C-alpha positions as CSV (number, residue, x, y, z in Angstrom):
1,M,39.1,-41.0,76.6
2,S,38.1,-41.5,80.2
3,K,41.3,-43.4,81.0
4,L,43.3,-40.7,79.4
5,L,41.6,-38.1,81.4
6,M,42.0,-40.0,84.7
7,S,45.7,-40.7,84.0
8,S,48.5,-38.2,84.7
9,L,49.7,-36.6,81.5
10,L,52.8,-34.5,81.0
11,E,53.9,-32.1,78.3
12,I,57.7,-32.3,78.1
13,S,60.6,-30.9,76.1
14,I,63.7,-32.8,75.0
15,K,66.9,-31.1,73.9
16,G,69.9,-32.8,72.3
17,L,71.5,-34.2,69.2
18,N,70.7,-37.3,67.1
19,V,67.0,-36.7,67.4
20,E,66.0,-39.1,64.5
21,R,68.2,-42.0,65.5
22,V,67.9,-41.8,69.3
23,V,65.0,-39.8,70.5
24,F,62.2,-40.7,68.0
25,P,62.5,-44.5,68.6
26,V,62.2,-44.0,72.4
27,L,59.1,-41.6,72.0
28,I,57.4,-44.1,69.6
29,E,58.1,-46.9,72.1
30,S,56.6,-44.8,74.9
31,C,53.4,-44.0,72.9
32,A,54.1,-40.2,72.9
33,Y,51.7,-38.0,70.9
34,D,51.5,-34.4,69.8
35,I,55.2,-34.6,68.8
36,H,56.5,-31.3,67.5
37,R,60.1,-30.7,66.4
38,E,60.6,-27.0,67.2
39,N,64.3,-27.1,66.1
40,F,66.9,-29.6,64.9
41,D,67.8,-30.4,68.5
42,F,64.5,-29.5,70.3
43,I,61.3,-31.6,70.6
44,T,58.1,-31.2,72.5
45,C,55.5,-34.0,73.1
46,K,52.9,-35.3,75.5
47,V,53.3,-38.6,77.5
48,T,52.0,-40.3,80.5
49,S,53.9,-40.1,83.8
50,K,54.8,-43.7,83.5
51,A,56.2,-43.2,80.0
52,Y,58.1,-40.1,81.3
53,K,60.1,-42.2,83.7
54,N,61.0,-44.6,80.9
55,I,62.1,-41.8,78.6
56,K,64.0,-40.1,81.5
57,Q,65.9,-43.4,82.1
58,K,66.7,-44.1,78.4
59,L,67.7,-40.5,77.5
60,K,70.0,-39.7,80.4
61,N,72.3,-37.6,78.3
62,Y,69.5,-35.3,77.1
63,E,68.0,-32.3,78.7
64,I,64.4,-33.2,79.6
65,K,62.0,-30.7,81.2
66,I,58.3,-30.8,82.2
67,I,56.4,-27.9,80.5
68,D,52.9,-28.6,81.9
69,R,50.8,-31.3,83.7
70,F,47.3,-32.6,82.7
71,G,44.7,-35.0,84.1
72,L,42.7,-35.4,87.2
73,C,45.6,-36.8,89.1
74,Y,47.2,-33.3,89.0
75,L,44.1,-31.6,90.1
76,P,45.4,-30.9,93.7
77,Y,48.6,-29.6,92.1
78,F,46.6,-27.3,89.8
79,L,44.4,-26.1,92.7
80,L,47.5,-25.4,94.9
81,K,49.3,-23.6,92.0
82,N,46.2,-21.4,91.4
83,I,45.1,-20.9,95.0
84,G,45.0,-17.1,94.6
85,I,42.6,-17.3,91.6
86,F,40.2,-19.6,93.4
87,A,40.3,-17.5,96.5
88,G,39.6,-14.4,94.5
89,V,36.6,-16.1,92.8
90,F,35.2,-17.3,96.1
91,I,35.6,-13.8,97.6
92,C,33.8,-12.3,94.6
93,L,30.9,-14.8,94.9
94,V,30.5,-14.0,98.6
95,M,30.6,-10.3,97.8
96,N,28.1,-10.7,95.0
97,F,25.7,-12.6,97.3
98,V,26.0,-10.0,100.1
99,M,25.8,-6.9,97.8
100,S,22.7,-8.3,96.0
101,F,20.7,-7.3,99.1
102,F,21.7,-3.6,98.6
103,T,20.9,-1.0,96.0
104,F,23.4,1.8,95.6
105,N,22.5,3.6,92.3
106,I,19.4,4.8,90.5
107,K,19.4,5.0,86.7
108,V,16.5,6.7,84.9
109,V,16.0,6.0,81.2
110,G,13.4,7.3,78.8
111,D,12.2,10.9,78.4
112,G,14.9,13.2,79.6
113,N,12.4,15.9,80.8
114,L,11.4,13.7,83.7
115,Y,14.8,12.7,85.1
116,N,14.9,15.3,87.8
117,D,11.2,14.8,88.7
118,V,11.7,11.1,89.4
119,Y,14.6,11.8,91.7
120,T,12.7,14.6,93.5
121,V,9.6,12.5,94.1
122,L,11.6,9.6,95.5
123,N,13.4,11.9,97.9
124,E,10.3,13.8,99.0
125,K,8.5,10.5,99.7
126,N,11.5,9.1,101.6
127,V,11.6,6.0,99.5
128,D,14.3,3.5,100.7
129,I,15.2,1.9,97.4
130,S,17.0,-0.9,99.2
131,K,13.9,-2.0,101.0
132,A,11.0,-0.9,98.8
133,T,9.8,-3.4,96.2
134,N,9.7,-2.6,92.5
135,D,5.9,-2.3,92.5
136,E,6.0,0.1,95.5
137,I,8.5,2.4,93.7
138,K,6.4,2.2,90.5
139,D,3.2,3.2,92.4
140,V,5.0,6.2,94.1
141,I,6.1,7.6,90.7
142,E,2.7,7.0,88.9
143,N,0.8,8.6,91.8
144,N,2.9,11.7,92.1
145,L,3.8,12.5,88.5
146,E,0.8,13.4,86.3
147,N,2.7,13.7,83.1
148,V,4.0,10.0,83.2
149,S,2.1,7.5,81.0
150,L,4.3,4.4,81.5
151,V,6.7,3.3,84.3
152,S,8.7,0.1,84.7
153,V,11.1,-0.7,87.5
154,A,13.8,-3.4,87.5
155,K,16.9,-4.2,89.6
156,K,20.1,-4.8,87.7
157,G,22.9,-5.8,90.0
158,T,23.1,-3.0,92.6
159,T,21.4,-0.5,90.3
160,L,17.7,0.3,90.2
161,V,16.7,1.0,86.6
162,I,13.5,3.1,86.1
163,S,12.1,3.3,82.6
164,I,9.6,6.2,82.1
165,K,7.6,7.5,79.2
166,E,6.0,11.0,79.1
167,K,2.3,11.5,78.2
168,T,1.8,12.8,74.7
169,I,-0.1,16.1,74.7
170,L,-2.0,16.5,71.4
171,D,-1.3,19.7,69.6
172,T,-4.5,21.2,68.2
173,Q,-2.7,23.9,66.2
174,F,-3.1,23.4,62.5
175,V,0.0,23.4,60.2
176,P,0.3,24.4,56.6
177,I,0.8,22.0,53.7
178,Y,4.5,22.0,52.7
179,A,6.2,21.0,49.4
180,P,7.8,17.6,50.0
181,D,10.3,18.2,47.1
182,N,11.5,20.8,44.6
183,M,8.7,20.8,42.1
184,M,6.5,22.8,39.6
185,I,2.8,23.0,40.4
186,T,0.7,21.6,37.5
187,S,-2.7,21.4,39.3
188,I,-4.1,22.8,42.6
189,K,-7.6,22.5,44.0
190,V,-8.0,23.9,47.6
191,L,-10.9,22.4,49.6
192,Q,-10.0,24.1,52.8
193,G,-7.3,26.7,53.7
194,T,-5.7,29.5,51.7
195,P,-3.4,28.8,48.7
196,V,-0.2,30.7,48.3
197,V,0.9,29.1,45.0
198,K,-0.7,28.7,41.5
199,V,-0.3,26.5,38.5
200,G,3.2,27.0,36.9
201,D,4.9,28.1,40.1
202,I,8.2,26.5,40.9
203,V,8.7,25.8,44.6
204,K,11.5,24.5,46.8
205,K,11.2,21.7,49.3
206,G,9.7,23.0,52.5
207,D,7.9,26.0,50.9
208,I,4.3,26.6,52.0
209,L,1.6,25.6,49.5
210,V,-1.6,26.1,51.5
211,E,-1.9,28.1,54.7
212,P,-4.0,26.7,57.6
213,Y,-6.6,29.5,57.7
214,I,-9.4,31.1,55.8
215,T,-10.3,34.8,55.6
216,S,-13.8,36.0,56.1
217,G,-15.5,39.0,54.6
218,D,-14.3,41.3,57.4
219,N,-10.7,40.2,56.8
220,S,-10.6,38.2,60.0
221,Q,-8.8,34.8,59.9
222,M,-10.0,31.5,61.2
223,S,-7.7,28.5,61.7
224,V,-8.7,25.4,59.8
225,Q,-7.1,22.1,58.8
226,P,-5.8,22.7,55.3
227,N,-7.0,20.3,52.7
228,A,-6.1,20.4,49.0
229,E,-5.6,18.3,45.9
230,I,-2.2,19.3,44.4
231,Y,-0.3,17.7,41.6
232,A,3.2,18.8,40.5
233,D,6.1,17.8,38.2
234,V,9.1,16.5,40.1
235,W,12.6,15.8,38.8
236,Y,14.9,13.2,40.5
237,S,18.6,12.8,39.6
238,G,21.1,10.1,40.2
239,V,24.7,11.0,39.9
240,V,27.7,8.6,39.7
241,K,31.3,9.8,39.9
242,Y,34.0,8.2,37.6
243,Q,37.8,8.5,37.8
244,N,40.4,6.6,35.7
245,I,42.5,6.2,38.9
246,E,40.6,5.7,42.1
247,K,42.3,5.7,45.5
248,V,40.5,3.6,48.0
249,S,41.2,2.6,51.6
250,V,41.3,-1.1,52.3
251,R,42.1,-3.2,55.4
252,S,45.6,-4.6,55.4
253,G,44.7,-7.6,57.6
254,K,46.6,-6.3,60.6
255,K,44.6,-5.4,63.8
256,Q,45.1,-4.4,67.4
257,V,42.6,-5.1,70.2
258,L,41.9,-3.1,73.3
259,C,40.0,-4.9,76.1
260,E,38.6,-2.9,79.0
261,Y,36.6,-4.3,82.0
262,F,34.1,-2.1,83.9
263,M,32.3,-2.6,87.2
264,F,29.6,-0.1,88.4
265,G,30.6,2.0,85.3
266,K,34.2,2.4,86.4
267,K,37.2,0.8,84.6
268,I,38.8,-2.0,86.7
269,Y,41.2,-3.5,84.1
270,S,42.6,-2.7,80.7
271,N,45.3,-4.4,78.6
272,N,46.4,-0.9,77.6
273,T,46.7,-1.6,73.9
274,K,47.3,1.6,72.0
275,C,46.6,1.9,68.3
276,T,49.8,2.5,66.4
277,F,48.3,2.5,62.9
278,D,48.5,5.8,61.0
279,V,45.1,5.1,59.2
280,F,42.6,2.7,60.7
281,E,39.0,1.7,61.2
282,Q,37.6,0.8,64.6
283,E,34.8,-1.4,65.8
284,C,33.5,-1.5,69.3
285,T,31.5,-4.2,71.1
286,Q,30.2,-4.5,74.6
287,S,29.1,-7.6,76.5
288,Y,28.1,-8.2,80.1
289,L,30.0,-10.9,82.0
290,T,27.4,-11.0,84.8
291,N,24.1,-9.3,85.4
292,M,22.9,-11.1,88.5
293,F,24.7,-9.3,91.3
294,I,27.6,-7.0,90.2
295,P,27.2,-5.6,86.7
296,I,30.6,-6.3,85.1
297,Y,31.0,-5.8,81.4
298,M,33.7,-5.9,78.8
299,K,34.3,-3.3,76.2
300,K,36.3,-4.5,73.2
301,T,37.7,-2.1,70.7
302,T,39.3,-3.5,67.5
303,Y,41.5,-1.3,65.4
304,Y,42.0,-2.4,61.7
305,E,44.9,-1.0,59.8
306,C,43.9,0.6,56.5
307,V,46.2,1.2,53.5
308,E,45.6,3.3,50.4
309,K,45.2,1.3,47.2
310,E,44.9,2.6,43.6
311,I,42.4,1.0,41.3
312,E,42.6,1.6,37.6
313,H,39.3,1.8,35.7
314,N,38.4,1.6,32.0
315,Y,35.6,4.1,31.0
316,E,34.5,2.2,27.9
317,Q,34.2,-1.1,29.7
318,E,32.4,0.4,32.7
319,Y,30.1,2.8,30.8
320,D,27.0,0.6,30.8
321,S,27.3,-0.2,34.5
322,L,27.8,3.5,35.4
323,V,24.7,4.5,33.5
324,K,22.7,1.7,35.2
325,E,23.9,2.8,38.6
326,S,22.9,6.4,38.0
327,Q,19.5,5.2,36.7
328,S,19.0,3.1,39.9
329,L,19.8,6.1,42.1
330,A,17.2,8.2,40.2
331,Y,14.5,5.5,40.2
332,A,15.0,4.8,43.9
333,Q,13.8,8.3,44.7
334,N,10.5,7.6,43.0
335,T,9.1,5.9,46.1
336,T,5.5,6.0,44.9
337,N,6.3,4.3,41.6
338,E,4.8,7.1,39.5
339,E,4.9,6.9,35.7
340,I,8.2,8.3,34.3
341,L,7.3,11.0,31.9
342,D,10.8,11.9,30.7
343,E,14.3,10.7,31.2
344,N,17.7,12.4,30.3
345,L,21.3,11.3,30.5
346,D,24.1,13.8,30.9
347,I,27.9,13.2,31.0
348,I,29.7,16.1,32.8
349,D,33.5,16.4,32.5
350,I,35.4,18.3,35.1
351,Y,39.2,17.9,34.8
352,D,39.9,14.2,35.2
353,V,36.5,13.4,36.7
354,K,33.3,12.4,34.9
355,Y,29.9,12.7,36.4
356,I,27.2,10.4,34.9
357,R,23.8,11.9,35.7
358,T,20.4,10.4,35.0
359,T,17.3,12.7,35.5
360,I,13.7,11.5,35.5
361,K,10.5,13.5,35.5
362,I,7.3,12.4,37.1
363,N,4.0,14.0,38.0
364,K,2.9,13.2,41.6
365,K,0.2,14.1,44.1
366,V,1.4,16.2,47.0
């Protein structure tokens, strides 16, 4: 392998007639490899430079061209051929090194209420973000903003990223007890607060069950933390839709990819791929190419073509699985695993559509 790497290798093309009788024997004699017959009169292969001279001499009547060169012997040729690329890389490295000593942007992440406060404090205190250390900037923010509980400062390329978190102010105002579901009250014992429902009442999700106050003899109200033992019947339903002919959207296998490169948040390159599919799904990914000096990242958007496909179902064959699916949907709502007191199955026909509905009844503590 090392000898192959050190030698000069060529990828060549040969065009002419009588390929089997004339060309193949010469290639085998010259130890050619990766031989591909592209057409009846066109062959590509890889050979050493020494073998190339032999082939050139024996196949004088054939059109022979060099497609590419490989091996360390051709490294100077490769460098000279791509001098612009290497010069560009060298210039970018120098620019990265120089610009790493400067900070041009400030990015504040976290609680949005504090964004303007952070910028104002840094300006008022005349903080030079290019010269100040991360700890110095952190101290300025913590010492001048009382409603900040956590600050972290980090440099990302030429951007200073400040993460902040606002102090949580405890709210001492008491709130009522609300109904977590649509339910019927079966038992209520209020330990503290004022009840607004009684046994047998049917309430909707979000309705108030117990108010956070008590009323004294002179009709004055005093706020308290409501506390009560409440039990209620709750019904959960799982519904599955069935159609004899179902139209679904599936991926056809065709895709188009849009690649965009950004530096300092501005687009610097794009392959300008435009989605030509009538119906499609799209997925986006983002990856940083470098984070050390200049933040360059690539945004890749893949468009998958979707086509409509009809699926024919058989109700009798799928009935059991439809019922089980509706049961699973109903049971999944019983998150506290209460005992199921009753269960009903309904089949609802509306035109060509059937709805399989399973309803369960439980009694739970609110």
